N, C-alpha and C positions, 0 to 999 in steps of 0.2 A: 529858538528851541523847536525841535522837531519831535513829534510823537509818531513812532513808526511801529508797525506790526513786528518787524524783525530788523535787527541791526544791518542785515545784508541788503534790505530794501533801500532804494534811493529816494523813494517818494514818501511823503508824510501823510498820515491820516489826519493830522491837525498840526499847525505850527503857529508860532507867535514871534514877533520881533518887538523890541522896546528900546527906545532912546530916551533917556530921562535926564533932566537938569535938576540937580539938588543944590541949593545954596542955603548955607546956615541951617541945615537940617530940615528944610522945607522944599517940597517939589515945586519948582518954578516953571517947568516945561516938560511935556511928554509927547512923544509920537509913538503910537502903537499900531501894529497891523497883525491881522490873523490871516493864515493861509490854509488852503485845503478844506475850507468850510463853506465856500461859496464858489460861484463860477469865476470870480476874479478875486485878487487879494482884497481884504476887507479892512479898511481903516477904522480903528476902534475909537471914534470920536467921543462917545458917551463915557467910556472908561477914562480917556484923557482928561475930560472935564472933571470927573470925580476925584482925580488925583491932585489937581492943582491947589496949592496953598496948604497942603496937609503934609504931615510927617510920614515918611516911608514906613510901612509895616506890612507884614503878611496879611493881617486882617483887612487893611485898607485895600490891598491888591485883590483879595478875594471879593470884597464888596464891589470894586470897579469891574472885575470880570463878570460878576453876576449881573450888574446893571447893564453891561454891554450886551450880554447874551440873553437877557430876559425875554426879548421879543423873537428870539430865533425860532424858526419853524423848520424842523428837519424834514427831509424827504423820507419816503418809506424805506426802512431798513438802515438808516444812518443816524438815528437819534443818539447813538453812542458818541458822536463827534462833539456834542455840546459840552459834556464834562471834560473831554480831552482838551478842547479849546480853552476852557476855563483854566485847567491845570497848566497848560502851556503858557498862557498869558501871565498867570501868577509867577511861574518859574522865571519867565523872561524878565519880569519886573524885579524879582528878587536879585537876579544876576546883574541887572543894569544898575541897581541902587546899592548892591552890596549889603542887603539886609541879612541878618543872622542866618536865615534859612537858605539864602541864595549862594 
C-alpha cells in the first residue's frame, strides 16, 4: 500500500506491505514492513508480535500499528508521516487478510 501526494508521483510518502498466514480464523504468522518512514525499509516486529494468535480485525490492526509506531520520533516537518504509516499498515493488513474493510 502506497500513500502518495498525487497519483502521478512514483514515490510514496509512506508505504506498508503485509504477508499474513491465517489458519482456522487465527493469525499464525505475519511479516510486515514499512517504507518511506526511515532511511531504510522498517520491519514491523512489534506489530507482527501483536497479531499472533489473534483473530483478524480492523481494531486489532489499528492496535498493532499504534504499538509499532508508538516510539516513532519524526524529523522536523515530517510528523505527518506517522498517521500515514499507521493507515497504510492497517490497510495492508486488511487487504492481506480479507477483513471486511479490506
